[in-house]
Biopython code that builds the backbone (N, CA, C, O; Angstrom):
import numpy as np
from Bio.PDB.StructureBuilder import StructureBuilder

atoms = [
    (1, "MET", "N", (22.054, 11.146, 7.711)),
    (1, "MET", "CA", (21.738, 11.748, 8.820)),
    (1, "MET", "C", (22.500, 13.371, 8.728)),
    (1, "MET", "O", (23.513, 13.461, 8.034)),
    (2, "ASN", "N", (22.023, 14.503, 9.379)),
    (2, "ASN", "CA", (22.136, 15.911, 8.935)),
    (2, "ASN", "C", (23.252, 16.285, 9.743)),
    (2, "ASN", "O", (23.794, 15.385, 10.385)),
    (3, "THR", "N", (23.747, 17.588, 9.839)),
    (3, "THR", "CA", (24.122, 18.338, 10.842)),
    (3, "THR", "C", (23.616, 18.509, 12.456)),
    (3, "THR", "O", (24.243, 19.011, 13.389)),
    (4, "HIS", "N", (22.507, 18.021, 12.451)),
    (4, "HIS", "CA", (22.077, 18.435, 13.883)),
    (4, "HIS", "C", (21.288, 17.077, 13.947)),
    (4, "HIS", "O", (20.078, 16.985, 14.153)),
    (5, "GLY", "N", (22.304, 15.869, 13.702)),
    (5, "GLY", "CA", (22.281, 14.590, 13.928)),
    (5, "GLY", "C", (20.629, 13.427, 13.698)),
    (5, "GLY", "O", (20.309, 12.411, 14.315)),
    (6, "THR", "N", (20.161, 13.914, 12.952)),
    (6, "THR", "CA", (18.661, 13.855, 12.828)),
    (6, "THR", "C", (18.716, 13.478, 10.812)),
    (6, "THR", "O", (19.627, 13.968, 10.145)),
    (7, "GLY", "N", (17.543, 12.525, 10.101)),
    (7, "GLY", "CA", (17.728, 12.022, 9.372)),
    (7, "GLY", "C", (17.470, 13.450, 8.370)),
    (7, "GLY", "O", (16.694, 14.385, 8.564)),
    (8, "HIS", "N", (18.671, 13.157, 6.968)),
    (8, "HIS", "CA", (18.695, 14.024, 5.942)),
    (8, "HIS", "C", (17.145, 14.312, 5.516)),
    (8, "HIS", "O", (16.299, 13.425, 5.627)),
    (9, "GLY", "N", (16.803, 15.718, 4.982)),
    (9, "GLY", "CA", (15.780, 15.629, 4.822)),
    (9, "GLY", "C", (15.349, 15.225, 3.039)),
    (9, "GLY", "O", (14.279, 14.845, 2.565)),
    (10, "GLY", "N", (16.709, 15.509, 2.368)),
    (10, "GLY", "CA", (16.884, 14.696, 0.981)),
    (10, "GLY", "C", (16.490, 13.186, 0.757)),
    (10, "GLY", "O", (15.696, 12.681, -0.037)),
    (11, "ALA", "N", (17.438, 12.543, 1.873)),
    (11, "ALA", "CA", (17.112, 11.676, 1.874)),
    (11, "ALA", "C", (15.647, 10.856, 2.719)),
    (11, "ALA", "O", (15.511, 9.633, 2.719)),
    (12, "ILE", "N", (14.696, 11.786, 3.369)),
    (12, "ILE", "CA", (13.609, 11.189, 3.749)),
    (12, "ILE", "C", (12.790, 11.449, 2.797)),
    (12, "ILE", "O", (11.713, 10.877, 2.967)),
    (13, "ALA", "N", (12.857, 12.175, 1.710)),
    (13, "ALA", "CA", (12.054, 12.565, 0.696)),
    (13, "ALA", "C", (12.448, 11.328, -0.550)),
    (13, "ALA", "O", (11.536, 10.864, -1.234)),
    (14, "THR", "N", (13.419, 11.023, -0.680)),
    (14, "THR", "CA", (14.123, 9.984, -1.901)),
    (14, "THR", "C", (13.095, 8.588, -0.729)),
    (14, "THR", "O", (12.191, 7.945, -1.263)),
    (15, "ALA", "N", (13.355, 8.416, 0.377)),
    (15, "ALA", "CA", (12.870, 7.107, 0.582)),
    (15, "ALA", "C", (11.240, 7.000, 0.179)),
    (15, "ALA", "O", (10.746, 6.000, -0.341)),
    (16, "LEU", "N", (10.411, 8.378, 0.560)),
    (16, "LEU", "CA", (8.676, 8.970, -0.054)),
    (16, "LEU", "C", (8.691, 8.842, -0.981)),
    (16, "LEU", "O", (8.162, 7.810, -1.393)),
    (17, "ASP", "N", (9.142, 9.543, -1.715)),
    (17, "ASP", "CA", (9.009, 8.930, -3.018)),
    (17, "ASP", "C", (9.261, 7.580, -3.444)),
    (17, "ASP", "O", (8.431, 6.981, -4.127)),
    (18, "ALA", "N", (10.530, 6.973, -3.030)),
    (18, "ALA", "CA", (10.426, 5.795, -3.911)),
    (18, "ALA", "C", (9.162, 4.803, -3.064)),
    (18, "ALA", "O", (8.524, 4.029, -3.778)),
    (19, "GLY", "N", (8.816, 4.858, -1.469)),
    (19, "GLY", "CA", (7.732, 3.864, -1.434)),
    (19, "GLY", "C", (6.399, 4.647, -2.662)),
    (19, "GLY", "O", (5.808, 3.940, -3.478)),
    (20, "CYS", "N", (6.259, 5.517, -2.588)),
    (20, "CYS", "CA", (4.512, 5.798, -3.550)),
    (20, "CYS", "C", (5.412, 4.986, -4.886)),
    (20, "CYS", "O", (5.069, 3.830, -5.133)),
    (21, "CYS", "N", (6.081, 5.353, -5.380)),
    (21, "CYS", "CA", (6.251, 4.721, -6.937)),
    (21, "CYS", "C", (6.827, 2.960, -6.732)),
    (21, "CYS", "O", (6.913, 2.272, -7.749)),
    (22, "TYR", "N", (7.150, 2.422, -5.512)),
    (22, "TYR", "CA", (7.115, 1.172, -5.480)),
    (22, "TYR", "C", (5.167, 0.425, -4.799)),
    (22, "TYR", "O", (4.725, -0.722, -4.730)),
    (23, "ALA", "N", (4.699, 1.484, -4.527)),
    (23, "ALA", "CA", (3.277, 0.856, -4.287)),
    (23, "ALA", "C", (1.982, 1.073, -5.179)),
    (23, "ALA", "O", (0.765, 1.034, -4.996)),
    (24, "PHE", "N", (3.367, 1.469, -6.867)),
    (24, "PHE", "CA", (2.213, 0.950, -8.556)),
    (24, "PHE", "C", (3.165, 0.244, -8.648)),
    (24, "PHE", "O", (3.025, -0.350, -9.717)),
    (25, "ALA", "N", (3.850, 0.008, -8.292)),
    (25, "ALA", "CA", (4.416, -1.986, -8.805)),
    (25, "ALA", "C", (4.112, -3.341, -8.995)),
    (25, "ALA", "O", (4.358, -3.987, -7.976)),
    (26, "GLY", "N", (3.677, -3.999, -9.902)),
    (26, "GLY", "CA", (2.941, -4.842, -10.324)),
    (26, "GLY", "C", (1.415, -4.400, -10.059)),
    (26, "GLY", "O", (0.605, -5.248, -9.686)),
    (27, "ARG", "N", (1.025, -3.016, -10.266)),
    (27, "ARG", "CA", (-0.531, -2.886, -10.756)),
    (27, "ARG", "C", (-0.769, -2.548, -12.027)),
    (27, "ARG", "O", (-1.817, -1.981, -12.337)),
    (28, "SER", "N", (0.343, -2.910, -13.071)),
    (28, "SER", "CA", (0.434, -2.355, -14.294)),
    (28, "SER", "C", (1.747, -2.357, -14.727)),
    (28, "SER", "O", (2.711, -2.187, -13.980)),
    (29, "GLY", "N", (1.847, -2.701, -16.913)),
    (29, "GLY", "CA", (3.107, -3.048, -16.739)),
    (29, "GLY", "C", (3.854, -1.681, -17.365)),
    (29, "GLY", "O", (4.591, -1.615, -18.348)),
    (30, "ALA", "N", (3.308, -0.352, -16.243)),
    (30, "ALA", "CA", (4.341, 0.756, -16.575)),
    (30, "ALA", "C", (4.892, 1.494, -15.259)),
    (30, "ALA", "O", (4.461, 1.369, -14.113)),
    (31, "THR", "N", (5.758, 2.146, -15.628)),
    (31, "THR", "CA", (6.684, 2.719, -14.491)),
    (31, "THR", "C", (5.833, 4.224, -13.564)),
    (31, "THR", "O", (4.767, 4.726, -13.918)),
    (32, "TRP", "N", (6.362, 4.503, -12.810)),
    (32, "TRP", "CA", (4.979, 5.630, -12.422)),
    (32, "TRP", "C", (6.019, 6.815, -12.349)),
    (32, "TRP", "O", (5.956, 7.252, -11.200)),
    (33, "PRO", "N", (6.829, 7.431, -12.988)),
    (33, "PRO", "CA", (7.838, 8.465, -12.497)),
    (33, "PRO", "C", (6.991, 9.591, -11.922)),
    (33, "PRO", "O", (5.903, 9.910, -12.402)),
    (34, "THR", "N", (7.617, 10.242, -10.746)),
    (34, "THR", "CA", (7.110, 11.711, -9.999)),
    (34, "THR", "C", (7.160, 12.582, -10.906)),
    (34, "THR", "O", (8.161, 12.864, -11.564)),
    (35, "VAL", "N", (5.318, 13.408, -11.069)),
    (35, "VAL", "CA", (5.508, 14.264, -11.299)),
    (35, "VAL", "C", (5.933, 15.774, -10.462)),
    (35, "VAL", "O", (6.512, 16.798, -10.826)),
    (36, "SER", "N", (5.191, 15.221, -8.897)),
    (36, "SER", "CA", (4.786, 16.126, -8.227)),
    (36, "SER", "C", (4.409, 15.414, -6.905)),
    (36, "SER", "O", (3.482, 14.613, -6.780)),
    (37, "LEU", "N", (5.318, 15.849, -5.870)),
    (37, "LEU", "CA", (5.693, 14.864, -4.483)),
    (37, "LEU", "C", (6.030, 15.922, -3.533)),
    (37, "LEU", "O", (7.111, 16.509, -3.470)),
    (38, "THR", "N", (4.829, 16.142, -2.678)),
    (38, "THR", "CA", (4.496, 17.489, -1.299)),
    (38, "THR", "C", (5.119, 16.502, -0.406)),
    (38, "THR", "O", (4.991, 15.290, -0.577)),
    (39, "LEU", "N", (5.648, 16.917, 0.341)),
    (39, "LEU", "CA", (6.612, 16.493, 2.099)),
    (39, "LEU", "C", (5.625, 17.033, 3.059)),
    (39, "LEU", "O", (4.940, 17.984, 2.681)),
    (40, "ASN", "N", (5.419, 16.441, 4.540)),
    (40, "ASN", "CA", (5.256, 17.097, 5.593)),
    (40, "ASN", "C", (6.661, 16.224, 6.615)),
    (40, "ASN", "O", (6.699, 14.996, 6.546)),
    (41, "TYR", "N", (7.637, 16.909, 7.428)),
    (41, "TYR", "CA", (8.204, 16.410, 8.424)),
    (41, "TYR", "C", (7.823, 16.341, 9.488)),
    (41, "TYR", "O", (8.139, 17.291, 10.205)),
    (42, "LEU", "N", (7.161, 15.466, 9.985)),
    (42, "LEU", "CA", (6.453, 15.811, 11.677)),
    (42, "LEU", "C", (7.015, 15.521, 12.506)),
    (42, "LEU", "O", (6.500, 15.529, 13.624)),
    (43, "ALA", "N", (8.351, 15.130, 12.300)),
    (43, "ALA", "CA", (9.499, 14.691, 14.010)),
    (43, "ALA", "C", (10.415, 14.368, 13.826)),
    (43, "ALA", "O", (10.119, 13.299, 13.290)),
    (44, "PRO", "N", (11.576, 14.402, 13.817)),
    (44, "PRO", "CA", (12.692, 14.214, 13.448)),
    (44, "PRO", "C", (12.977, 12.953, 13.529)),
    (44, "PRO", "O", (12.710, 11.994, 14.253)),
    (45, "VAL", "N", (13.540, 13.174, 12.674)),
    (45, "VAL", "CA", (14.418, 11.250, 12.227)),
    (45, "VAL", "C", (15.311, 11.430, 13.001)),
    (45, "VAL", "O", (15.994, 12.427, 13.235)),
    (46, "PRO", "N", (15.299, 9.502, 13.790)),
    (46, "PRO", "CA", (16.723, 9.259, 14.441)),
    (46, "PRO", "C", (17.005, 8.610, 13.655)),
    (46, "PRO", "O", (16.416, 8.063, 12.723)),
    (47, "GLU", "N", (18.445, 8.658, 14.188)),
    (47, "GLU", "CA", (19.179, 7.058, 13.742)),
    (47, "GLU", "C", (19.088, 6.387, 14.158)),
    (47, "GLU", "O", (19.146, 6.180, 15.371)),
    (48, "GLY", "N", (18.806, 5.403, 12.890)),
    (48, "GLY", "CA", (18.417, 3.432, 13.057)),
    (48, "GLY", "C", (17.659, 3.072, 11.588)),
    (48, "GLY", "O", (17.703, 3.504, 10.436)),
    (49, "GLU", "N", (17.325, 2.584, 11.931)),
    (49, "GLU", "CA", (16.287, 1.610, 11.120)),
    (49, "GLU", "C", (14.802, 2.465, 11.044)),
    (49, "GLU", "O", (14.433, 3.088, 12.039)),
    (50, "HIS", "N", (14.077, 2.453, 9.943)),
    (50, "HIS", "CA", (12.934, 2.716, 9.961)),
    (50, "HIS", "C", (12.022, 2.088, 8.270)),
    (50, "HIS", "O", (12.536, 1.671, 7.233)),
    (51, "PHE", "N", (11.121, 2.201, 8.493)),
    (51, "PHE", "CA", (9.868, 1.945, 6.975)),
    (51, "PHE", "C", (9.250, 3.084, 6.396)),
    (51, "PHE", "O", (8.990, 4.252, 6.687)),
    (52, "VAL", "N", (9.077, 2.036, 5.177)),
    (52, "VAL", "CA", (7.719, 2.998, 4.428)),
    (52, "VAL", "C", (7.086, 2.621, 4.605)),
    (52, "VAL", "O", (7.270, 2.061, 5.686)),
    (53, "LEU", "N", (6.091, 2.426, 4.211)),
    (53, "LEU", "CA", (4.390, 2.565, 4.131)),
    (53, "LEU", "C", (4.078, 3.475, 3.429)),
    (53, "LEU", "O", (3.694, 4.557, 3.873)),
    (54, "GLY", "N", (4.223, 3.108, 1.816)),
    (54, "GLY", "CA", (2.901, 3.224, 0.502)),
    (54, "GLY", "C", (1.872, 2.447, 0.640)),
    (54, "GLY", "O", (1.721, 1.455, 1.354)),
    (55, "ARG", "N", (0.738, 3.285, -0.547)),
    (55, "ARG", "CA", (-0.476, 2.833, -0.909)),
    (55, "ARG", "C", (-0.500, 3.816, -2.020)),
    (55, "ARG", "O", (0.173, 4.844, -1.939)),
    (56, "VAL", "N", (-1.135, 3.591, -2.907)),
    (56, "VAL", "CA", (-2.034, 3.994, -4.186)),
    (56, "VAL", "C", (-3.384, 4.743, -3.996)),
    (56, "VAL", "O", (-4.312, 3.965, -3.775)),
    (57, "ILE", "N", (-3.638, 5.717, -4.019)),
    (57, "ILE", "CA", (-5.399, 6.269, -4.159)),
    (57, "ILE", "C", (-5.658, 6.160, -5.070)),
    (57, "ILE", "O", (-6.860, 5.905, -5.005)),
    (58, "ARG", "N", (-5.217, 6.166, -6.604)),
    (58, "ARG", "CA", (-5.502, 5.885, -8.134)),
    (58, "ARG", "C", (-4.854, 6.307, -8.656)),
    (58, "ARG", "O", (-4.342, 7.416, -8.809)),
    (59, "ALA", "N", (-4.787, 4.803, -9.228)),
    (59, "ALA", "CA", (-4.040, 4.335, -10.391)),
    (59, "ALA", "C", (-4.818, 4.682, -12.072)),
    (59, "ALA", "O", (-4.975, 3.796, -12.912)),
    (60, "GLY", "N", (-5.194, 6.037, -12.263)),
    (60, "GLY", "CA", (-5.405, 6.169, -14.102)),
    (60, "GLY", "C", (-4.303, 5.006, -14.818)),
    (60, "GLY", "O", (-3.389, 4.234, -14.526)),
    (61, "ARG", "N", (-5.438, 5.696, -16.413)),
    (61, "ARG", "CA", (-4.212, 5.879, -17.543)),
    (61, "ARG", "C", (-3.439, 6.415, -17.589)),
    (61, "ARG", "O", (-2.294, 6.080, -17.893)),
    (62, "LYS", "N", (-4.037, 7.893, -17.158)),
    (62, "LYS", "CA", (-2.385, 8.581, -17.684)),
    (62, "LYS", "C", (-2.112, 9.704, -16.112)),
    (62, "LYS", "O", (-1.328, 10.637, -15.935)),
    (63, "VAL", "N", (-2.949, 9.195, -15.375)),
    (63, "VAL", "CA", (-2.179, 9.528, -13.783)),
    (63, "VAL", "C", (-2.298, 8.883, -12.835)),
    (63, "VAL", "O", (-3.241, 8.095, -12.758)),
    (64, "GLY", "N", (-1.502, 8.998, -11.952)),
    (64, "GLY", "CA", (-1.578, 8.327, -10.758)),
    (64, "GLY", "C", (-1.262, 8.965, -9.724)),
    (64, "GLY", "O", (-0.434, 9.865, -9.870)),
    (65, "VAL", "N", (-1.936, 8.648, -8.077)),
    (65, "VAL", "CA", (-1.762, 9.543, -7.145)),
    (65, "VAL", "C", (-1.610, 8.071, -5.863)),
    (65, "VAL", "O", (-2.189, 6.991, -5.746)),
    (66, "ALA", "N", (-0.419, 8.850, -5.022)),
    (66, "ALA", "CA", (-0.069, 7.616, -3.959)),
    (66, "ALA", "C", (0.504, 8.456, -2.820)),
    (66, "ALA", "O", (0.514, 9.684, -2.912)),
    (67, "GLU", "N", (0.925, 7.896, -1.877)),
    (67, "GLU", "CA", (1.226, 8.924, -0.656)),
    (67, "GLU", "C", (1.624, 7.342, 0.116)),
    (67, "GLU", "O", (1.288, 6.177, -0.097)),
    (68, "ALA", "N", (2.483, 8.012, 1.068)),
    (68, "ALA", "CA", (3.645, 7.485, 1.946)),
    (68, "ALA", "C", (4.216, 7.713, 3.487)),
    (68, "ALA", "O", (4.734, 8.788, 3.788)),
    (69, "GLU", "N", (4.111, 6.839, 4.256)),
    (69, "GLU", "CA", (4.426, 7.597, 5.438)),
    (69, "GLU", "C", (6.063, 6.626, 5.868)),
    (69, "GLU", "O", (6.472, 5.486, 5.645)),
    (70, "LEU", "N", (6.474, 7.568, 6.413)),
    (70, "LEU", "CA", (8.002, 7.059, 7.225)),
    (70, "LEU", "C", (7.762, 7.349, 8.951)),
    (70, "LEU", "O", (7.596, 8.407, 9.559)),
    (71, "TRP", "N", (7.859, 5.073, 9.710)),
    (71, "TRP", "CA", (7.700, 5.056, 10.402)),
    (71, "TRP", "C", (8.778, 4.671, 11.150)),
    (71, "TRP", "O", (9.761, 4.164, 10.610)),
    (72, "PRO", "N", (8.694, 4.891, 12.592)),
    (72, "PRO", "CA", (9.605, 4.584, 13.338)),
    (72, "PRO", "C", (10.504, 3.005, 13.328)),
    (72, "PRO", "O", (9.724, 2.053, 13.312)),
    (73, "GLY", "N", (11.647, 2.703, 13.334)),
    (73, "GLY", "CA", (11.807, 0.845, 12.684)),
    (73, "GLY", "C", (11.108, 0.161, 13.736)),
    (73, "GLY", "O", (10.402, -0.736, 13.276)),
    (74, "GLY", "N", (11.048, 0.281, 15.144)),
    (74, "GLY", "CA", (10.234, -0.191, 16.223)),
    (74, "GLY", "C", (8.551, -0.226, 16.411)),
    (74, "GLY", "O", (8.010, -0.118, 17.511)),
    (75, "THR", "N", (7.899, -0.380, 15.262)),
    (75, "THR", "CA", (6.459, 0.341, 14.638)),
    (75, "THR", "C", (6.064, -0.895, 14.674)),
    (75, "THR", "O", (6.932, -1.741, 14.456)),
    (76, "ASP", "N", (4.652, -1.362, 14.956)),
    (76, "ASP", "CA", (4.233, -2.934, 14.611)),
    (76, "ASP", "C", (3.461, -3.235, 13.489)),
    (76, "ASP", "O", (2.232, -3.265, 13.538)),
    (77, "VAL", "N", (4.086, -3.451, 12.519)),
    (77, "VAL", "CA", (3.695, -3.115, 11.090)),
    (77, "VAL", "C", (2.493, -3.847, 10.934)),
    (77, "VAL", "O", (1.550, -3.189, 10.495)),
    (78, "ASP", "N", (2.277, -5.097, 11.192)),
    (78, "ASP", "CA", (0.847, -6.245, 11.926)),
    (78, "ASP", "C", (-0.671, -4.831, 12.171)),
    (78, "ASP", "O", (-1.700, -4.365, 11.681)),
    (79, "ALA", "N", (0.115, -4.776, 13.097)),
    (79, "ALA", "CA", (-1.046, -3.430, 14.281)),
    (79, "ALA", "C", (-1.493, -2.323, 13.138)),
    (79, "ALA", "O", (-2.648, -2.083, 12.785)),
    (80, "LEU", "N", (-0.196, -1.671, 12.618)),
    (80, "LEU", "CA", (-0.679, -0.900, 11.845)),
    (80, "LEU", "C", (-1.344, -0.608, 10.731)),
    (80, "LEU", "O", (-1.987, 0.322, 10.244)),
    (81, "LEU", "N", (-0.771, -2.379, 10.315)),
    (81, "LEU", "CA", (-2.075, -2.376, 8.853)),
    (81, "LEU", "C", (-3.432, -2.674, 9.228)),
    (81, "LEU", "O", (-4.327, -2.529, 8.396)),
    (82, "ALA", "N", (-3.726, -3.157, 10.629)),
    (82, "ALA", "CA", (-5.034, -3.222, 11.173)),
    (82, "ALA", "C", (-5.358, -2.026, 12.178)),
    (82, "ALA", "O", (-5.957, -2.016, 13.253)),
    (83, "GLY", "N", (-4.737, -1.011, 11.425)),
    (83, "GLY", "CA", (-5.432, 0.364, 11.709)),
    (83, "GLY", "C", (-5.421, 0.768, 13.437)),
    (83, "GLY", "O", (-6.018, 1.785, 13.791)),
    (84, "ASP", "N", (-4.666, -0.146, 14.515)),
    (84, "ASP", "CA", (-4.638, -0.273, 15.634)),
    (84, "ASP", "C", (-3.062, 0.119, 15.779)),
    (84, "ASP", "O", (-2.062, -0.557, 16.021)),
    (85, "LEU", "N", (-3.332, 1.869, 15.461)),
    (85, "LEU", "CA", (-1.737, 2.611, 16.337)),
    (85, "LEU", "C", (-1.609, 2.965, 17.209)),
    (85, "LEU", "O", (-0.817, 3.906, 17.242)),
    (86, "ASP", "N", (-2.183, 2.577, 18.447)),
    (86, "ASP", "CA", (-1.883, 3.148, 19.606)),
    (86, "ASP", "C", (-0.869, 4.322, 20.416)),
    (86, "ASP", "O", (-0.077, 4.363, 21.358)),
    (87, "GLY", "N", (-1.440, 5.192, 19.418)),
    (87, "GLY", "CA", (-0.731, 6.624, 19.686)),
    (87, "GLY", "C", (0.519, 6.609, 18.475)),
    (87, "GLY", "O", (0.661, 7.742, 18.015)),
    (88, "ALA", "N", (1.210, 5.855, 18.018)),
    (88, "ALA", "CA", (1.964, 5.739, 16.880)),
    (88, "ALA", "C", (1.720, 6.980, 16.269)),
    (88, "ALA", "O", (0.608, 7.507, 16.266)),
    (89, "GLN", "N", (2.927, 7.561, 15.646)),
    (89, "GLN", "CA", (2.899, 8.239, 14.700)),
    (89, "GLN", "C", (3.974, 7.782, 13.905)),
    (89, "GLN", "O", (4.798, 6.892, 14.116)),
    (90, "PRO", "N", (3.711, 9.058, 12.324)),
    (90, "PRO", "CA", (4.605, 9.036, 11.177)),
    (90, "PRO", "C", (5.456, 9.770, 11.494)),
    (90, "PRO", "O", (4.995, 10.766, 12.052)),
    (91, "LEU", "N", (6.519, 9.764, 11.407)),
    (91, "LEU", "CA", (7.747, 10.311, 11.288)),
    (91, "LEU", "C", (7.575, 11.790, 10.207)),
    (91, "LEU", "O", (7.607, 12.992, 10.473)),
    (92, "ALA", "N", (7.448, 11.282, 9.338)),
    (92, "ALA", "CA", (7.162, 12.222, 7.825)),
    (92, "ALA", "C", (5.780, 11.422, 6.948)),
    (92, "ALA", "O", (5.267, 10.311, 7.084)),
    (93, "VAL", "N", (5.553, 12.348, 6.204)),
    (93, "VAL", "CA", (4.898, 11.688, 5.195)),
    (93, "VAL", "C", (4.448, 12.275, 3.662)),
    (93, "VAL", "O", (4.710, 13.478, 3.656)),
    (94, "ALA", "N", (4.020, 11.966, 2.708)),
    (94, "ALA", "CA", (4.298, 12.504, 1.053)),
    (94, "ALA", "C", (2.726, 11.847, 0.455)),
    (94, "ALA", "O", (2.256, 10.730, 0.673)),
    (95, "ARG", "N", (2.132, 13.004, -0.377)),
    (95, "ARG", "CA", (1.811, 12.605, -1.422)),
    (95, "ARG", "C", (1.822, 13.165, -2.420)),
    (95, "ARG", "O", (2.138, 14.354, -2.416)),
    (96, "GLY", "N", (1.470, 12.484, -3.676)),
    (96, "GLY", "CA", (2.522, 12.966, -4.495)),
    (96, "GLY", "C", (1.376, 12.203, -5.637)),
    (96, "GLY", "O", (0.680, 11.218, -5.393)),
    (97, "THR", "N", (1.435, 13.063, -7.054)),
    (97, "THR", "CA", (1.360, 12.628, -8.624)),
    (97, "THR", "C", (1.861, 11.935, -9.234)),
    (97, "THR", "O", (3.049, 11.922, -8.911)),
    (98, "PHE", "N", (1.573, 11.009, -10.320)),
    (98, "PHE", "CA", (2.553, 9.947, -10.768)),
    (98, "PHE", "C", (1.880, 10.055, -12.066)),
    (98, "PHE", "O", (0.654, 10.152, -12.112)),
    (99, "HIS", "N", (2.730, 10.043, -13.312)),
    (99, "HIS", "CA", (2.664, 9.672, -14.532)),
    (99, "HIS", "C", (2.966, 7.901, -15.445)),
    (99, "HIS", "O", (4.038, 7.468, -15.870)),
    (100, "PRO", "N", (1.990, 7.429, -15.472)),
    (100, "PRO", "CA", (2.367, 6.191, -16.069)),
    (100, "PRO", "C", (3.476, 6.028, -16.968)),
    (100, "PRO", "O", (4.186, 6.158, -15.971)),
    (101, "VAL", "N", (4.262, 5.876, -17.850)),
    (101, "VAL", "CA", (5.013, 5.595, -18.182)),
    (101, "VAL", "C", (4.984, 3.614, -19.243)),
    (101, "VAL", "O", (5.686, 2.686, -18.838)),
    (102, "TRP", "N", (4.193, 3.499, -20.300)),
    (102, "TRP", "CA", (4.271, 2.070, -20.297)),
    (102, "TRP", "C", (5.213, 1.221, -21.071)),
    (102, "TRP", "O", (5.613, 1.653, -22.153)),
    (103, "LEU", "N", (5.604, 0.088, -20.651)),
    (103, "LEU", "CA", (6.771, -0.541, -21.455)),
    (103, "LEU", "C", (5.914, -1.418, -22.113)),
    (103, "LEU", "O", (4.811, -1.920, -21.898)),
    (104, "ARG", "N", (6.924, -1.451, -23.146)),
    (104, "ARG", "CA", (6.245, -2.361, -24.659)),
    (104, "ARG", "C", (7.446, -3.511, -24.558)),
    (104, "ARG", "O", (7.490, -4.431, -25.374)),
]
sb = StructureBuilder()
sb.init_structure("model")
sb.init_model(0)
sb.init_chain("A")
sb.init_seg("    ")
for serial, (resi, resn, name, xyz) in enumerate(atoms, 1):
    if name == "N":
        sb.init_residue(resn, " ", resi, " ")
    sb.init_atom(name, np.array(xyz, "f"), 0.0, 1.0, " ", f" {name:<3s}", serial, name[0])
structure = sb.get_structure()
């Protein structure tokens, strides 16, 4: 938490970055370090449990793009994945470019 009693921007950025990277997990024999990441903080993040939903937009041989959203912990994940948001909105979003590092 920051001095205003809300989630610290650095911790939020780390969670969203990890969400993007983990979205690539299992797609190939590579790890996907971040090349660039753009974040938008949409609302103050209150203390408590939250979750990150990450998804791959494109996974090429030399570059990948992914995005992640930070959602309040009480959000119905099944409804969210079905696209039935019922007014729910993410607290922060990120989109980034990643470079695969192929493991040998």
